[in-house]
Residue, then its C-alpha position, 0 to 999 in steps of 0.5 A: m624970787q619970793a613967793d608964799l607958796i611954790i608948787v614943784g610939778a605942773g602936771m595934771v595935780g600941780s596945775a590944779l592945785a595952783l588954779a584951785l588957789k588962784e583967787q585968793g591973793l596969794d603969791i603962787i610959783l608953779i615950776d616945771g622942767s617942760p616948756l608949759s605950752v598949750k599944743p593946737f589940738d587936732s581932732n584927727a591926731a592919733f590918740e595919746p596913749r596915756v589916759s585917765a578915767l576921770s570921776l564925777a568927783s574930778q569932773r566937779v573939781l575941773e568944772r569948778i576951776g575953770a578947766w573942763p570946758g577946755i577938756a570937753a572942747r577937745r576929746l573925751c568919752a563918757y562911759g556908762e557901763m563897766q563889765v568885769w569877768d574872770g577870763s579863768g572861770t565864769g564869774q562877772v559882774h556888770f555895773s551901770a550908772a543907772s544903778v545910782h541914777a547917775e548919767v555916766l561912770g566917768h569920762i575916759v580922757e587923754n592925759r594930754v587933753v586935760q593937760d592942755a586945758l589946765l595950761e590954758c587956764l593957768h596962762e590966763s591966771p596970775i600965777g607965776l609960770l616958770p617953764g623949763a625949770r629943773l629942781e636941783q637943790l632944796r634946803r631950809s632957809g630961816d623959816g622956809w625953804l630955798l630952791t636952787l634950780a639947774d640954771g642957778r636961779e634961786l627961790r624962796a617960800p615958806l611953803v613947797v608943794a611936791a606935785d612932781g609925780a611918783n619919782s618926786a625930786v622934792r620928796r627925795l631932796a627933802g629926805c621923806a620916807t616912803r614905803e614902796w614895793d615892785y608889783l613885778h608887773h609891767a603895764i602895756v598901753t596903747s590905743v586900738r581900733c576894734s571891729k565892733p563898738h565899745q558900747a560906751t563900756a569899760w571892759q576888763r578881763f582878769t587874766d592869769d598874767g593880770p588884768l587887761a582893760f579896754l577903755p572907750l574912746s571917742g574916735p572918728s564917725g564909724e570907727h571903734w577905738c579903745s585905750i588899753v591897759w595890759s598888766v602882764t609879768p615882765s617877761e610876757a611884757e618883753r615878749l609882747m613889745g617884741l611882736d610885729d604889730e599883726a602878731f600883737r593885735r592877734a595876741l591882744g584879741f585872744a587874750f580879750e576874748h574878741r569881746l569887741g571883735e578883731i583888733l584891726q589897728a594898734d597904735p605904737r606901744l608903751c611898757i611901764p614898770l608898775r610900782q607901789r609907792h606910799a609916802k609915810r608922811y604927806a606933811e611936814p613944817g612947810l612941806v606937803l606932798v600930793g598926788d603921785a609924790a605922795h602915793s602911786i598905785h595899780p592902774l587897776a581901776g584908773q584911780g590914781v589921777n582921781l585920788g590926786f584930784l581930791d588930794v588938790a581939792v582937800l589941800a586947797e580947802v585946808l589952805l584957804h580956810a587957814h589963810a581966811r583965819g590968818e593962820a601960817l600956811s606952812d604950820i605943820k598944825v595946818l598941813s596935818r589937816y590935810e594929811r589926816r583927811r586924805m591919808p586914810h582914803n588913799l591907803a584904803m583904796m591902795a589896800a583894795m587895789e592890792g587885794f584885787q590884784r593878789l585875788f586874781q593872781a591866785d592859782p589854788l582851784a579854791v581860790r578860783w572857785l571863791r572868786n568866780s563865785g564871789l563875782n557872781w554873788v555880787d552880780d546879783l546884790p544891787e546894793a553892793k553894786a551900787l556901793f562900788v559905782r558910788q566909790a567909782l564916781g568918787l562920791s563916798g567918804d570925806l568929800p571936799a567942797l570942790a568935789r560936792a554936787 
C-alpha cells in the first residue's frame, strides 16, 4: 500500500493533522492500533478521567478543521477565571479573561469527546484509515520508508509523521534521540462532585507535595463537578490510591482547603507517572515528530495538547506551502522549517513549567517568602497578568494561520 504521507497515531494530534491536510489532494493514510470507532455520546455518562484545557488557539484550529461543532454538541465547560495560590503561605494570584477583553480563558474538555469529534470528521473525509494497525517495523526503503504492521501488511511513503504519543514506536524504531527525566511525581486524576459551584474557574493550589488542580466540568443541573489533577510523590500516590472512597474524599478536601466545600463524590482514580521528554530533533529526512512524540511536559498548566495542536497547525502550514511550490514534502529543508518554528516555543514552555515545578517545591524559608511575595506582586500588576493570560490563550509568539483570528 503506497501513500504520499503516513501518519502513525490517530489520537487528538494525529487526527487533527490528517484533517488539516485533507483538502490538498494528498494521498494520506492514518494508522492506529485502536478500532477508530465513534461511540454514541451519553450526556448522563460519567466523565472521562483525562481532560484537556483547550486554549483559544486550539479552539480555532479545531474550528477550522471542522471538529469544534462535534465537541460543543457533546460536552465542554468554558472557564473565564483562574485562581492560583501557595498552600504553604499567603501568596495568591487571580487571572481573568476580561483582562485581555476575551470571553473565556479556555474550555475543559474530556479527551474522549475531542477524539470522537475528530473521528467523526475523519470518517467523512478522504483520509485512508487503518484501524487495529500496530506498527512492528520501520526501515528506510529507497527514497522513503517501509512500514510493516503486526499483521504482516506493508505500507510505503516518502514521509512518515510520528503522532503516536509519549512512548512513540516510530521514534523508537527510527532511533530518534531524546532528553528525558523522571519528575519523581505521579498524577492522580479523576472527577469529583463538590458541594459548592466551581464558578467557571480553574483552581490550582501548590501543596508541599505538588500542585493540585480543580478544573471545572459541565455536570448535570444542580451538581458541581470538577476534574482533578493531583501531583504527589510516588509514595504518597500509593497511599492515596490505597484509600477507600470516603477517606480519599476527605484527604482531597483537606488538601484543597475546602475551597469548593465538601467532596461529595469521586469517580474511580487513575495514577499516571510523570516524566518529561523532549526529542533532540523534530525532523530528519522523510520523518517528523509532533505532539507528545516530540515533547511531553508536566501537566502543571494543561499545555500539553495545546502545544500539540500548534505543532499540527505549523506543520500543516509548512507542508501545504511546500506542496503548492512543488517541493518534496520529505525534504529535510522543508521539514526543518517546522522544527525551527516549533522547537523554541516548546522548549520555552517546558522550561517555564520546570521552573514553576522546582520553585513551588523548594523548602527553604527564604525561597518560600520570595515565592509568596512574587505571587502577590504579580497579582498587583495587570500588565504582567495580561501577558500570562495571552500565553494561556495561545495567542503569543509565532502563530500559524489555523490559530489566528
